[in-house]
N, C-alpha and C positions, 0 to 999 in steps of 0.2 A: 108395320115393317120392323124386322129385327134389327137392333142396333149392334154393330160389331166394333170392338176396339181395334187399334192397330195391332195389338198383340194377338188378337183372335185371327186376324188376316195374314199375319206374318208367316212367310214360307220357311219350312224347315230346310236346313242345308242338306239333309238326306232325302229330300223329296224325290229327286230324279233317280237316286240309287235304288229305291224300292221297286222300280219298274224293270230292273236288270239292264242289260246292255241296250243302248239306244239303237234305233235303226240307222242306216247309213247316212252320214252327212259328210260332205267334203271337209278336208282339214281347214282349220281356222286360217284366215287370210288377213293381209295387212291393208288398211284403208287409211290413206294419208289425207290430212286436212291442212290447208295452207296456213301460213301465219296470218294474223289479222290485217297486216299491211305489207305490201311488197312494192318493188319497183321493177324496171325492165331487166335488171341483172338477175332477177329471181329465176329466169328461164334456164340459165346455166346451172343454178343450184338444183332445180327440179330435174334437169336431165341427169346430173350426177347421182341424185338420190334414186331415181327410177332405174338407173343402170346398175345400182349396187345390189339389187335383189328383187325378188318377185313382189310386185305391188298390184293389188286388184283394182283399186280405185283411187282417184285424187279428187278431193272436193275443194273448189275455189270458194273460200269464205272470207270476203273482205268487208270491212265495216267502215262507215264514215265517208264513203265516196258514192257517186251516182252510177247508174247502170252504164252510161256511155264510157266512163273511165274504166269501169270493170271490164267492159267488152274489149276495150283497147288492150288491156293487160292480158285478157284471156286468150286472145288469138294465138300467140306463139305457144302458150302452155297447152292449149287444146291440140295443137299439132304434135307437140312432144308426147303427149299421152297417146294419141292415135298411132303414132309410129311404134309405140311399145305395147300396144293393145291393153292400155290401162283406161278404164272407164273414167270419163271426165264429167264430174258432177258439179252443178251450180247450187249454191246454198240460197235458200229463202225465195228466190224469184222465179216463178213459173214463166213470166214474160221474158226474162233474160235467157232462161234455158231454151225457150222456143227460138228466140232471136239468134242464138249461137248454134242451134242444132246440137245441143249438149246431149251426152249419153244418159243424163239423169238430172233430177232435181231433188234436193233434200229440204223438207219442209219442217219448220218448227210448228208448235201448236197454234201460233197466230199467223202462219204464213200461207194459208190456203188449204183447200180440201183436196185430198188425193183424187177424188172424182173429177174435180175441175181440171186438175193437172193432167189426168189421163185424157180427158176430152180435148184439151189444147195441144198436148204433146204426142198423143198417139200410143199405140199398143207396145211399142218396142222400148220406149224410154223407161229407165229405172226410176221409181219413185220411193224415196225413203221418208220416214216420219219420226221425229223426236217424240219419245214416249216417257221420258224421265224414268221414274221408278214405278210406273203405273201399268198393271196388267190390263186394266179396263181400257186405257188409251191405246194400248198395243192391239187389243182385240178389235177395237173400233177402227184402227188404221188398217188392219188386215181385211176387215169387212168392206172398207172403202176402196180396196184395191191396191194398197201399198205393196211394193215389191220387197221391202225390208223394213224392220222397225229398229230404232236405236234406243238403248237403255243407258242411263247414267245421269249424273257422274258417279263413278265408282270410287274415285279418290279425289282429294283436293286438287284443284287446277287453277292456274293463273290465266288460262286462255279466255275464260268467260266466267261471269258470276254464277256461283252454284247455289241453287235453291233446293235441289233434290239429290239425295244420296241413295244410290241403288245398292242392293245386296246381291252378291254373286249368285245366291240361290235363285234369283229371278231368271237368270240365264238358263239354269238347269230346268226350271219349271217350263219355260217357254219352249225349249228345244225338245222336251219330252212330249208336250201337248200339241205343238204346231210345227208344220213343215216350213213356214215362212222364215227366211233367215233373220238373224238378229245381230246387231252391232253393239259392242260394248265401247263406251266412250267416257272420257273424263279422267285426266291425270295419270294416264297409263304410261308406264315406263318399262324398259326391259326387265327391271328388277321386280315389278309387281304384276306383270302381265300374266304370268303362268296360272294363278288361281282363276282368272277369267276365262282363259283358254280351256282349262280343265273343266270349268263349270258348264261350258257348252257354247261360248260365243262363236258365231260363224265368222265374224270379222272383229278385229280390234282397231278402233279409230284413234290415231295418234297425231299430234301436232308438235308441240314444243319439244318433246323428247327426241324428235328427229331434227327439227330446224335449229334447235339450240344445243345440239350435242357438242361437247367440247372438241371433238375431233372432226366435226363437220357433218352435214346431213347424210352423206353416203355412209359414214360410219354408224350413224343412228339407224338407218335402214338395215344395215348388216346385223346390228345387235338384235333387232326385232326378228329378222329372218332366222337367226340362230335359235332364238327362243321358240319360234313357231315350229321349226324342224325338230327340236328336242321334245316337243310336246305331242308329236304325232304317235 
């Protein structure tokens, strides 16, 4: 077997450009991820954020509490998303996604197989898979029936511990070769989002840049919506 170094396998930033204009893909969209902990008052915050601009999906990602507590917090948030036609995604737990009748589940590399998720949740539920900076993991996820793959982190982030740093060229490679949508995640702000959008991200996933925006979550969403509109 041939041994390849990281430099041998590194993607050129010009990879996608050599193929000319890409085929039609919808404009990049906003994918919100919840703060790592919330309380009952978060429902009002979410309502304001979703009313501030077009959001494609909201992922409930809570750490350190059990599924019963998450389910109790999820109920009003799920209604808010449904009323605004925003996909409601559960992080990590296939069982909780099934219990809640969620629109989708997002799986980390240790959170289950997309094939099992499909068998339990049915054909209409959206299944996303974290693929870090790996083309191999992304192709495996696609073969296993995922509806989207997530690459990142692209920038430093305080939301979770970062072990993998992805290059924007990965997005261009993926969208040139595959039709399956890709999500860019990790430290994305209105100031640094444009290179990822222009590289080919179908969605940008954001958390603290919205929830910790100095003027409030609604202002955070508006800032991203403006960047997305300007990049079309």
